[in-house]
N, CA, C, O and the ligand as a Tripos MOL2 file, in Angstrom:
@<TRIPOS>MOLECULE
protein
  265   263    67     0     0
PROTEIN
NO_CHARGES

@<TRIPOS>ATOM
      1 N           1.0540   -3.7420   48.0050 N.3       1 MET1
      2 CA          2.3370   -3.7380   47.3060 C.3       1 MET1
      3 C           3.1080   -5.1080   47.3500 C.2       1 MET1
      4 O           3.2450   -5.7310   48.4030 O.2       1 MET1
      5 N           3.6060   -5.5410   46.1340 N.am      2 THR2
      6 CA          4.2430   -6.8370   46.1200 C.3       2 THR2
      7 C           5.6890   -6.5340   46.3550 C.2       2 THR2
      8 O           6.2680   -5.6040   45.7940 O.2       2 THR2
      9 N           6.3050   -7.4330   47.2890 N.am      3 GLU3
     10 CA          7.7840   -7.3540   47.4730 C.3       3 GLU3
     11 C           8.4790   -7.7910   46.3470 C.2       3 GLU3
     12 O           7.9890   -8.6770   45.6470 O.2       3 GLU3
     13 N           9.6140   -7.2610   46.0660 N.am      4 PRO4
     14 CA         10.4440   -7.8870   44.8880 C.3       4 PRO4
     15 C          10.8180   -9.0640   45.2100 C.2       4 PRO4
     16 O          10.9060   -9.4390   46.3790 O.2       4 PRO4
     17 N          11.1060   -9.8510   44.0930 N.am      5 VAL5
     18 CA         11.5490  -11.2600   44.3300 C.3       5 VAL5
     19 C          13.1800  -11.0560   44.3570 C.2       5 VAL5
     20 O          13.7620  -10.4220   43.4770 O.2       5 VAL5
     21 N          13.7760  -11.6060   45.3520 N.am      6 ARG6
     22 CA         15.2850  -11.5960   45.4110 C.3       6 ARG6
     23 C          15.8540  -12.9560   45.3510 C.2       6 ARG6
     24 O          15.3240  -14.0200   45.6710 O.2       6 ARG6
     25 N          17.1230  -12.7080   44.8450 N.am      7 CYS7
     26 CA         18.0420  -13.9030   44.6360 C.3       7 CYS7
     27 C          18.2470  -14.7300   46.1240 C.2       7 CYS7
     28 O          18.6300  -14.1920   47.1630 O.2       7 CYS7
     29 N          17.9460  -15.9610   45.9840 N.am      8 ALA8
     30 CA         18.1280  -16.7650   47.2500 C.3       8 ALA8
     31 C          19.4840  -16.7800   47.7950 C.2       8 ALA8
     32 O          19.7330  -17.1450   48.9440 O.2       8 ALA8
     33 N          20.3190  -16.3950   46.9910 N.am      9 ARG9
     34 CA         21.9160  -16.6510   47.4250 C.3       9 ARG9
     35 C          22.4290  -15.2610   47.8510 C.2       9 ARG9
     36 O          22.9260  -15.0640   48.9590 O.2       9 ARG9
     37 N          22.2590  -14.1840   46.7850 N.am     10 CYS10
     38 CA         23.0140  -13.0080   47.2130 C.3      10 CYS10
     39 C          22.0170  -11.8460   47.4460 C.2      10 CYS10
     40 O          22.4160  -10.7220   47.7480 O.2      10 CYS10
     41 N          20.6170  -12.1730   47.2870 N.am     11 GLY11
     42 CA         19.8370  -11.0680   47.7450 C.3      11 GLY11
     43 C          19.4730   -9.8890   46.6480 C.2      11 GLY11
     44 O          18.8000   -8.8960   46.9260 O.2      11 GLY11
     45 N          19.9620  -10.1360   45.5260 N.am     12 ALA12
     46 CA         19.8330   -9.1790   44.4710 C.3      12 ALA12
     47 C          18.3180   -9.2170   43.9540 C.2      12 ALA12
     48 O          17.7510  -10.2900   43.7480 O.2      12 ALA12
     49 N          17.7070   -7.9950   43.7630 N.am     13 VAL13
     50 CA         16.3570   -7.9320   43.2450 C.3      13 VAL13
     51 C          16.2900   -8.5180   41.9250 C.2      13 VAL13
     52 O          17.1180   -8.0400   41.1490 O.2      13 VAL13
     53 N          15.4950   -9.4710   41.4210 N.am     14 LEU14
     54 CA         15.3720  -10.0680   40.2170 C.3      14 LEU14
     55 C          14.5990   -9.5550   39.1910 C.2      14 LEU14
     56 O          13.5530   -8.9780   39.4890 O.2      14 LEU14
     57 N          14.9570   -9.6720   37.9490 N.am     15 GLU15
     58 CA         14.0810   -9.2730   36.8870 C.3      15 GLU15
     59 C          13.1300  -10.4760   36.3780 C.2      15 GLU15
     60 O          13.2270  -11.6330   36.7880 O.2      15 GLU15
     61 N          12.4070  -10.1240   35.6370 N.am     16 LYS16
     62 CA         11.5610  -11.2210   35.0580 C.3      16 LYS16
     63 C          12.2860  -12.3420   34.4940 C.2      16 LYS16
     64 O          12.0010  -13.5140   34.7430 O.2      16 LYS16
     65 N          13.3630  -11.9180   33.6220 N.am     17 ASP17
     66 CA         14.1070  -12.9130   32.8440 C.3      17 ASP17
     67 C          14.9570  -13.7150   33.8830 C.2      17 ASP17
     68 O          15.0950  -14.9090   33.6160 O.2      17 ASP17
     69 N          15.5140  -13.2790   34.9610 N.am     18 ASP18
     70 CA         16.0320  -14.0840   36.1030 C.3      18 ASP18
     71 C          15.2340  -15.1290   36.4830 C.2      18 ASP18
     72 O          15.6690  -16.2800   36.5190 O.2      18 ASP18
     73 N          13.9130  -14.7920   36.8190 N.am     19 ILE19
     74 CA         13.0590  -15.6330   37.4870 C.3      19 ILE19
     75 C          12.5850  -16.8910   36.1770 C.2      19 ILE19
     76 O          12.5120  -18.1000   36.3920 O.2      19 ILE19
     77 N          12.3450  -16.3000   35.0200 N.am     20 ALA20
     78 CA         12.1750  -17.2550   34.0780 C.3      20 ALA20
     79 C          13.3230  -18.3050   33.7160 C.2      20 ALA20
     80 O          13.1280  -19.4650   33.3520 O.2      20 ALA20
     81 N          14.4460  -17.7340   33.8700 N.am     21 LEU21
     82 CA         15.6190  -18.6760   33.6110 C.3      21 LEU21
     83 C          15.9380  -19.5920   34.7960 C.2      21 LEU21
     84 O          16.5420  -20.6540   34.6400 O.2      21 LEU21
     85 N          15.5500  -19.1870   35.8810 N.am     22 THR22
     86 CA         15.7930  -19.9620   37.1010 C.3      22 THR22
     87 C          14.6710  -21.3230   36.8390 C.2      22 THR22
     88 O          15.0270  -22.4910   36.9950 O.2      22 THR22
     89 N          13.4620  -20.9710   36.4740 N.am     23 ARG23
     90 CA         12.5580  -21.8510   36.2210 C.3      23 ARG23
     91 C          13.0440  -22.8290   35.1220 C.2      23 ARG23
     92 O          12.9280  -24.0470   35.2540 O.2      23 ARG23
     93 N          13.5440  -22.2970   34.1300 N.am     24 LYS24
     94 CA         14.0630  -23.0360   32.9760 C.3      24 LYS24
     95 C          15.1650  -23.8130   33.3650 C.2      24 LYS24
     96 O          15.1670  -24.9610   32.9190 O.2      24 LYS24
     97 N          16.1850  -23.4520   34.1450 N.am     25 MET25
     98 CA         17.3190  -24.0610   34.3550 C.3      25 MET25
     99 C          17.3050  -25.0920   35.7020 C.2      25 MET25
    100 O          18.0450  -26.0600   35.8760 O.2      25 MET25
    101 N          16.4160  -24.6740   36.4540 N.am     26 VAL26
    102 CA         16.3040  -25.6060   37.7460 C.3      26 VAL26
    103 C          14.9770  -26.3880   37.8840 C.2      26 VAL26
    104 O          14.9460  -27.5970   38.1170 O.2      26 VAL26
    105 N          13.9950  -25.6900   37.7400 N.am     27 ASN27
    106 CA         12.6910  -26.5620   37.9300 C.3      27 ASN27
    107 C          11.5320  -25.5590   37.5300 C.2      27 ASN27
    108 O          11.5980  -24.3880   37.9020 O.2      27 ASN27
    109 N          10.6810  -25.9290   36.9230 N.am     28 ARG28
    110 CA          9.4510  -25.1570   36.5580 C.3      28 ARG28
    111 C           8.7380  -24.5840   37.7520 C.2      28 ARG28
    112 O           8.3510  -23.4160   37.7740 O.2      28 ARG28
    113 N           8.5750  -25.4230   38.7370 N.am     29 GLY29
    114 CA          7.9360  -25.2140   39.8510 C.3      29 GLY29
    115 C           8.5080  -24.5360   41.1340 C.2      29 GLY29
    116 O           7.8660  -24.4360   42.1800 O.2      29 GLY29
    117 N           9.8120  -24.0710   40.9450 N.am     30 THR30
    118 CA         10.5440  -23.6240   42.0090 C.3      30 THR30
    119 C           9.9320  -22.4660   42.5480 C.2      30 THR30
    120 O           9.2940  -21.6960   41.8300 O.2      30 THR30
    121 N          10.1050  -22.2640   43.9380 N.am     31 GLU31
    122 CA          9.7430  -20.9040   44.6100 C.3      31 GLU31
    123 C          11.0350  -20.2650   45.0220 C.2      31 GLU31
    124 O          10.9500  -19.2150   45.6600 O.2      31 GLU31
    125 N          12.2930  -20.7830   44.7270 N.am     32 THR32
    126 CA         13.3850  -20.2330   45.0120 C.3      32 THR32
    127 C          14.3900  -19.7420   43.7540 C.2      32 THR32
    128 O          14.9210  -20.4900   42.9330 O.2      32 THR32
    129 N          14.4860  -18.5030   43.8180 N.am     33 PHE33
    130 CA         15.0220  -17.9110   42.4620 C.3      33 PHE33
    131 C          16.3610  -17.3290   42.6620 C.2      33 PHE33
    132 O          16.7160  -16.8480   43.7380 O.2      33 PHE33
    133 N          17.1610  -17.3870   41.5150 N.am     34 PHE34
    134 CA         18.5100  -16.7920   41.6020 C.3      34 PHE34
    135 C          18.6240  -15.7430   40.5290 C.2      34 PHE34
    136 O          17.9200  -15.7130   39.5200 O.2      34 PHE34
    137 N          19.6160  -14.8470   40.8510 N.am     35 CYS35
    138 CA         20.1690  -13.8370   39.7580 C.3      35 CYS35
    139 C          21.0630  -14.5540   38.8240 C.2      35 CYS35
    140 O          21.6190  -15.6110   39.1210 O.2      35 CYS35
    141 N          21.1920  -13.9320   37.6510 N.am     36 ILE36
    142 CA         21.9560  -14.6500   36.6790 C.3      36 ILE36
    143 C          23.4880  -14.9400   37.0420 C.2      36 ILE36
    144 O          24.1170  -15.8660   36.5310 O.2      36 ILE36
    145 N          24.0080  -14.0730   37.9550 N.am     37 SER37
    146 CA         25.3750  -14.3720   38.2390 C.3      37 SER37
    147 C          25.4960  -15.7630   39.2220 C.2      37 SER37
    148 O          26.3770  -16.6180   39.1280 O.2      37 SER37
    149 N          24.3920  -15.7460   40.1660 N.am     38 CYS38
    150 CA         24.4730  -16.9900   40.8700 C.3      38 CYS38
    151 C          24.0610  -18.2600   40.1100 C.2      38 CYS38
    152 O          24.5000  -19.3620   40.4430 O.2      38 CYS38
    153 N          23.1920  -18.0870   39.0620 N.am     39 LEU39
    154 CA         22.8410  -19.2410   38.2860 C.3      39 LEU39
    155 C          24.2740  -19.6540   37.5990 C.2      39 LEU39
    156 O          24.6670  -20.8160   37.7120 O.2      39 LEU39
    157 N          24.9900  -18.7510   36.9350 N.am     40 ALA40
    158 CA         26.1130  -18.8530   36.2020 C.3      40 ALA40
    159 C          27.1320  -19.6410   37.1820 C.2      40 ALA40
    160 O          27.7190  -20.6550   36.8030 O.2      40 ALA40
    161 N          27.2700  -19.1640   38.2960 N.am     41 ASP41
    162 CA         28.1240  -19.8140   39.3280 C.3      41 ASP41
    163 C          27.8150  -21.2620   39.5890 C.2      41 ASP41
    164 O          28.7000  -22.1180   39.5990 O.2      41 ASP41
    165 N          26.4690  -21.5370   39.8130 N.am     42 HIS42
    166 CA         25.9320  -22.8970   40.1460 C.3      42 HIS42
    167 C          26.1470  -23.8030   38.9570 C.2      42 HIS42
    168 O          26.6270  -24.9190   39.1560 O.2      42 HIS42
    169 N          25.8640  -23.4520   37.8620 N.am     43 PHE43
    170 CA         25.8460  -24.3640   36.6000 C.3      43 PHE43
    171 C          27.4290  -24.1030   35.9160 C.2      43 PHE43
    172 O          27.6510  -24.5450   34.7890 O.2      43 PHE43
    173 N          28.4490  -23.3970   36.6360 N.am     44 GLU44
    174 CA         29.6420  -23.2080   36.1880 C.3      44 GLU44
    175 C          29.6780  -22.6980   34.7890 C.2      44 GLU44
    176 O          30.4260  -23.1980   33.9490 O.2      44 GLU44
    177 N          28.8500  -21.6760   34.5250 N.am     45 LEU45
    178 CA         28.9660  -21.1090   33.0910 C.3      45 LEU45
    179 C          29.0820  -19.7350   33.4850 C.2      45 LEU45
    180 O          29.0780  -19.3090   34.6400 O.2      45 LEU45
    181 N          29.1970  -19.0150   32.3160 N.am     46 THR46
    182 CA         29.4730  -17.4510   32.3050 C.3      46 THR46
    183 C          28.0600  -16.7340   32.1300 C.2      46 THR46
    184 O          27.1200  -17.3200   31.5930 O.2      46 THR46
    185 N          27.9740  -15.5690   32.5640 N.am     47 GLU47
    186 CA         26.7040  -14.8550   32.5760 C.3      47 GLU47
    187 C          26.4640  -14.5390   31.0400 C.2      47 GLU47
    188 O          25.3250  -14.4920   30.5750 O.2      47 GLU47
    189 N          27.5720  -14.3310   30.3020 N.am     48 GLU48
    190 CA         27.4290  -14.2840   28.9080 C.3      48 GLU48
    191 C          26.5510  -15.3020   28.2700 C.2      48 GLU48
    192 O          25.6010  -14.9950   27.5490 O.2      48 GLU48
    193 N          26.9190  -16.5990   28.5730 N.am     49 ILE49
    194 CA         26.2900  -17.8560   28.0340 C.3      49 ILE49
    195 C          24.7200  -17.6460   28.4320 C.2      49 ILE49
    196 O          23.8440  -17.8320   27.5880 O.2      49 ILE49
    197 N          24.4480  -17.2860   29.6390 N.am     50 LEU50
    198 CA         23.1970  -17.4500   30.2250 C.3      50 LEU50
    199 C          22.3260  -16.5130   29.4670 C.2      50 LEU50
    200 O          21.1780  -16.8340   29.1600 O.2      50 LEU50
    201 N          22.9040  -15.2350   29.1230 N.am     51 ARG51
    202 CA         22.2290  -14.1990   28.4470 C.3      51 ARG51
    203 C          21.8190  -14.6320   27.0710 C.2      51 ARG51
    204 O          20.7390  -14.3870   26.5330 O.2      51 ARG51
    205 N          22.9140  -15.3700   26.5290 N.am     52 ILE52
    206 CA         22.5560  -15.8420   25.0570 C.3      52 ILE52
    207 C          21.4010  -16.7980   25.1090 C.2      52 ILE52
    208 O          20.5120  -16.7950   24.2580 O.2      52 ILE52
    209 N          21.4450  -17.7020   26.2420 N.am     53 LYS53
    210 CA         20.2790  -18.8150   26.3810 C.3      53 LYS53
    211 C          19.0610  -18.1230   26.4120 C.2      53 LYS53
    212 O          18.1470  -18.5130   25.6850 O.2      53 LYS53
    213 N          18.8920  -17.0240   27.2430 N.am     54 ILE54
    214 CA         17.7290  -16.2000   27.5090 C.3      54 ILE54
    215 C          17.1570  -15.9000   26.1360 C.2      54 ILE54
    216 O          16.0390  -16.2110   25.7240 O.2      54 ILE54
    217 N          18.1730  -15.2040   25.4640 N.am     55 ARG55
    218 CA         17.7120  -14.7690   23.9690 C.3      55 ARG55
    219 C          17.2280  -16.0410   22.9870 C.2      55 ARG55
    220 O          16.4220  -15.9560   22.0610 O.2      55 ARG55
    221 N          17.8200  -17.0450   23.3640 N.am     56 GLU56
    222 CA         17.4660  -18.3320   22.4200 C.3      56 GLU56
    223 C          16.0270  -18.8320   22.9280 C.2      56 GLU56
    224 O          15.1790  -19.1280   22.0860 O.2      56 GLU56
    225 N          15.7450  -18.9280   24.2970 N.am     57 PHE57
    226 CA         14.7470  -19.3690   24.7180 C.3      57 PHE57
    227 C          13.4010  -18.4220   24.3800 C.2      57 PHE57
    228 O          12.2750  -18.8720   24.1720 O.2      57 PHE57
    229 N          13.7560  -17.1040   24.3750 N.am     58 LYS58
    230 CA         12.7350  -16.1010   23.8630 C.3      58 LYS58
    231 C          12.5320  -16.2880   22.4390 C.2      58 LYS58
    232 O          11.3970  -16.1330   21.9890 O.2      58 LYS58
    233 N          13.4800  -16.5980   21.6850 N.am     59 ALA59
    234 CA         13.4930  -16.7740   20.2770 C.3      59 ALA59
    235 C          12.6410  -18.1200   19.8420 C.2      59 ALA59
    236 O          11.9390  -18.2040   18.8350 O.2      59 ALA59
    237 N          12.8390  -19.0640   20.7380 N.am     60 MET60
    238 CA         11.9410  -20.3340   20.5320 C.3      60 MET60
    239 C          10.5150  -20.2980   21.1220 C.2      60 MET60
    240 O           9.7840  -21.2890   21.1220 O.2      60 MET60
    241 N          10.1680  -19.1070   21.6180 N.am     61 GLY61
    242 CA          8.9740  -18.8260   22.1240 C.3      61 GLY61
    243 C           8.4960  -19.5100   23.4210 C.2      61 GLY61
    244 O           7.3480  -19.8520   23.7060 O.2      61 GLY61
    245 N           9.6130  -19.6360   24.1380 N.am     62 CYS62
    246 CA          9.3780  -20.4070   25.4260 C.3      62 CYS62
    247 C           8.4910  -19.5230   26.2600 C.2      62 CYS62
    248 O           8.6720  -18.3210   26.4570 O.2      62 CYS62
    249 N           7.4250  -20.3300   26.7670 N.am     63 THR63
    250 CA          6.2020  -19.4860   27.4940 C.3      63 THR63
    251 C           6.6120  -18.8510   28.9020 C.2      63 THR63
    252 O           5.9560  -17.9670   29.4530 O.2      63 THR63
    253 N           7.7250  -19.3910   29.3850 N.am     64 LEU64
    254 CA          8.2760  -18.7960   30.7740 C.3      64 LEU64
    255 C           8.8020  -17.3900   30.5130 C.2      64 LEU64
    256 O           8.8180  -16.5970   31.4540 O.2      64 LEU64
    257 N           9.2570  -16.9980   29.2440 N.am     65 PHE65
    258 CA          9.7500  -15.7760   29.1200 C.3      65 PHE65
    259 C           8.8040  -14.7040   28.3560 C.2      65 PHE65
    260 O           9.2090  -13.9600   27.4620 O.2      65 PHE65
    261 N           7.4930  -14.7470   28.8470 N.am     66 ASP66
    262 CA          6.5960  -13.8800   28.3740 C.3      66 ASP66
    263 C           6.8060  -12.2550   28.6700 C.2      66 ASP66
    264 O           5.9900  -11.4390   28.2420 O.2      66 ASP66
    265 ZN         22.4460  -13.8240   43.2090 Zn       67 ZN67
@<TRIPOS>BOND
     1     1     2 1
     2     2     3 1
     3     3     4 2
     4     3     5 am
     5     5     6 1
     6     6     7 1
     7     7     8 2
     8     7     9 am
     9     9    10 1
    10    10    11 1
    11    11    12 2
    12    11    13 am
    13    13    14 1
    14    14    15 1
    15    15    16 2
    16    15    17 am
    17    17    18 1
    18    18    19 1
    19    19    20 2
    20    19    21 am
    21    21    22 1
    22    22    23 1
    23    23    24 2
    24    23    25 am
    25    25    26 1
    26    26    27 1
    27    27    28 2
    28    27    29 am
    29    29    30 1
    30    30    31 1
    31    31    32 2
    32    31    33 am
    33    33    34 1
    34    34    35 1
    35    35    36 2
    36    35    37 am
    37    37    38 1
    38    38    39 1
    39    39    40 2
    40    39    41 am
    41    41    42 1
    42    42    43 1
    43    43    44 2
    44    43    45 am
    45    45    46 1
    46    46    47 1
    47    47    48 2
    48    47    49 am
    49    49    50 1
    50    50    51 1
    51    51    52 2
    52    51    53 am
    53    53    54 1
    54    54    55 1
    55    55    56 2
    56    55    57 am
    57    57    58 1
    58    58    59 1
    59    59    60 2
    60    59    61 am
    61    61    62 1
    62    62    63 1
    63    63    64 2
    64    63    65 am
    65    65    66 1
    66    66    67 1
    67    67    68 2
    68    67    69 am
    69    69    70 1
    70    70    71 1
    71    71    72 2
    72    71    73 am
    73    73    74 1
    74    74    75 1
    75    75    76 2
    76    75    77 am
    77    77    78 1
    78    78    79 1
    79    79    80 2
    80    79    81 am
    81    81    82 1
    82    82    83 1
    83    83    84 2
    84    83    85 am
    85    85    86 1
    86    86    87 1
    87    87    88 2
    88    87    89 am
    89    89    90 1
    90    90    91 1
    91    91    92 2
    92    91    93 am
    93    93    94 1
    94    94    95 1
    95    95    96 2
    96    95    97 am
    97    97    98 1
    98    98    99 1
    99    99   100 2
   100    99   101 am
   101   101   102 1
   102   102   103 1
   103   103   104 2
   104   103   105 am
   105   105   106 1
   106   106   107 1
   107   107   108 2
   108   107   109 am
   109   109   110 1
   110   110   111 1
   111   111   112 2
   112   111   113 am
   113   113   114 1
   114   114   115 1
   115   115   116 2
   116   115   117 am
   117   117   118 1
   118   118   119 1
   119   119   120 2
   120   119   121 am
   121   121   122 1
   122   122   123 1
   123   123   124 2
   124   123   125 am
   125   125   126 1
   126   126   127 1
   127   127   128 2
   128   127   129 am
   129   129   130 1
   130   130   131 1
   131   131   132 2
   132   131   133 am
   133   133   134 1
   134   134   135 1
   135   135   136 2
   136   135   137 am
   137   137   138 1
   138   138   139 1
   139   139   140 2
   140   139   141 am
   141   141   142 1
   142   142   143 1
   143   143   144 2
   144   143   145 am
   145   145   146 1
   146   146   147 1
   147   147   148 2
   148   147   149 am
   149   149   150 1
   150   150   151 1
   151   151   152 2
   152   151   153 am
   153   153   154 1
   154   154   155 1
   155   155   156 2
   156   155   157 am
   157   157   158 1
   158   158   159 1
   159   159   160 2
   160   159   161 am
   161   161   162 1
   162   162   163 1
   163   163   164 2
   164   163   165 am
   165   165   166 1
   166   166   167 1
   167   167   168 2
   168   167   169 am
   169   169   170 1
   170   170   171 1
   171   171   172 2
   172   171   173 am
   173   173   174 1
   174   174   175 1
   175   175   176 2
   176   175   177 am
   177   177   178 1
   178   178   179 1
   179   179   180 2
   180   179   181 am
   181   181   182 1
   182   182   183 1
   183   183   184 2
   184   183   185 am
   185   185   186 1
   186   186   187 1
   187   187   188 2
   188   187   189 am
   189   189   190 1
   190   190   191 1
   191   191   192 2
   192   191   193 am
   193   193   194 1
   194   194   195 1
   195   195   196 2
   196   195   197 am
   197   197   198 1
   198   198   199 1
   199   199   200 2
   200   199   201 am
   201   201   202 1
   202   202   203 1
   203   203   204 2
   204   203   205 am
   205   205   206 1
   206   206   207 1
   207   207   208 2
   208   207   209 am
   209   209   210 1
   210   210   211 1
   211   211   212 2
   212   211   213 am
   213   213   214 1
   214   214   215 1
   215   215   216 2
   216   215   217 am
   217   217   218 1
   218   218   219 1
   219   219   220 2
   220   219   221 am
   221   221   222 1
   222   222   223 1
   223   223   224 2
   224   223   225 am
   225   225   226 1
   226   226   227 1
   227   227   228 2
   228   227   229 am
   229   229   230 1
   230   230   231 1
   231   231   232 2
   232   231   233 am
   233   233   234 1
   234   234   235 1
   235   235   236 2
   236   235   237 am
   237   237   238 1
   238   238   239 1
   239   239   240 2
   240   239   241 am
   241   241   242 1
   242   242   243 1
   243   243   244 2
   244   243   245 am
   245   245   246 1
   246   246   247 1
   247   247   248 2
   248   247   249 am
   249   249   250 1
   250   250   251 1
   251   251   252 2
   252   251   253 am
   253   253   254 1
   254   254   255 1
   255   255   256 2
   256   255   257 am
   257   257   258 1
   258   258   259 1
   259   259   260 2
   260   259   261 am
   261   261   262 1
   262   262   263 1
   263   263   264 2
@<TRIPOS>SUBSTRUCTURE
     1 MET1         2 RESIDUE 1 A MET
     2 THR2         6 RESIDUE 1 A THR
     3 GLU3        10 RESIDUE 1 A GLU
     4 PRO4        14 RESIDUE 1 A PRO
     5 VAL5        18 RESIDUE 1 A VAL
     6 ARG6        22 RESIDUE 1 A ARG
     7 CYS7        26 RESIDUE 1 A CYS
     8 ALA8        30 RESIDUE 1 A ALA
     9 ARG9        34 RESIDUE 1 A ARG
    10 CYS10       38 RESIDUE 1 A CYS
    11 GLY11       42 RESIDUE 1 A GLY
    12 ALA12       46 RESIDUE 1 A ALA
    13 VAL13       50 RESIDUE 1 A VAL
    14 LEU14       54 RESIDUE 1 A LEU
    15 GLU15       58 RESIDUE 1 A GLU
    16 LYS16       62 RESIDUE 1 A LYS
    17 ASP17       66 RESIDUE 1 A ASP
    18 ASP18       70 RESIDUE 1 A ASP
    19 ILE19       74 RESIDUE 1 A ILE
    20 ALA20       78 RESIDUE 1 A ALA
    21 LEU21       82 RESIDUE 1 A LEU
    22 THR22       86 RESIDUE 1 A THR
    23 ARG23       90 RESIDUE 1 A ARG
    24 LYS24       94 RESIDUE 1 A LYS
    25 MET25       98 RESIDUE 1 A MET
    26 VAL26      102 RESIDUE 1 A VAL
    27 ASN27      106 RESIDUE 1 A ASN
    28 ARG28      110 RESIDUE 1 A ARG
    29 GLY29      114 RESIDUE 1 A GLY
    30 THR30      118 RESIDUE 1 A THR
    31 GLU31      122 RESIDUE 1 A GLU
    32 THR32      126 RESIDUE 1 A THR
    33 PHE33      130 RESIDUE 1 A PHE
    34 PHE34      134 RESIDUE 1 A PHE
    35 CYS35      138 RESIDUE 1 A CYS
    36 ILE36      142 RESIDUE 1 A ILE
    37 SER37      146 RESIDUE 1 A SER
    38 CYS38      150 RESIDUE 1 A CYS
    39 LEU39      154 RESIDUE 1 A LEU
    40 ALA40      158 RESIDUE 1 A ALA
    41 ASP41      162 RESIDUE 1 A ASP
    42 HIS42      166 RESIDUE 1 A HIS
    43 PHE43      170 RESIDUE 1 A PHE
    44 GLU44      174 RESIDUE 1 A GLU
    45 LEU45      178 RESIDUE 1 A LEU
    46 THR46      182 RESIDUE 1 A THR
    47 GLU47      186 RESIDUE 1 A GLU
    48 GLU48      190 RESIDUE 1 A GLU
    49 ILE49      194 RESIDUE 1 A ILE
    50 LEU50      198 RESIDUE 1 A LEU
    51 ARG51      202 RESIDUE 1 A ARG
    52 ILE52      206 RESIDUE 1 A ILE
    53 LYS53      210 RESIDUE 1 A LYS
    54 ILE54      214 RESIDUE 1 A ILE
    55 ARG55      218 RESIDUE 1 A ARG
    56 GLU56      222 RESIDUE 1 A GLU
    57 PHE57      226 RESIDUE 1 A PHE
    58 LYS58      230 RESIDUE 1 A LYS
    59 ALA59      234 RESIDUE 1 A ALA
    60 MET60      238 RESIDUE 1 A MET
    61 GLY61      242 RESIDUE 1 A GLY
    62 CYS62      246 RESIDUE 1 A CYS
    63 THR63      250 RESIDUE 1 A THR
    64 LEU64      254 RESIDUE 1 A LEU
    65 PHE65      258 RESIDUE 1 A PHE
    66 ASP66      262 RESIDUE 1 A ASP
    67 ZN67       265 GROUP 0 **** ****
């Protein structure tokens, strides 16, 4: 059984979108992932903006968001 991937900052269990967004915003090769609210905090954005970005990345066909 695979352990769930957790946010490196708050420990929240991450969804695939959170992982893809971390790769997109931080580094493609990162092994450290963050939930959407910690990413928002880190980049001084709102979760709302990040959710819109996820939709945009998907719409652009970004391969990280399969
Ligand atoms: Zn977090």
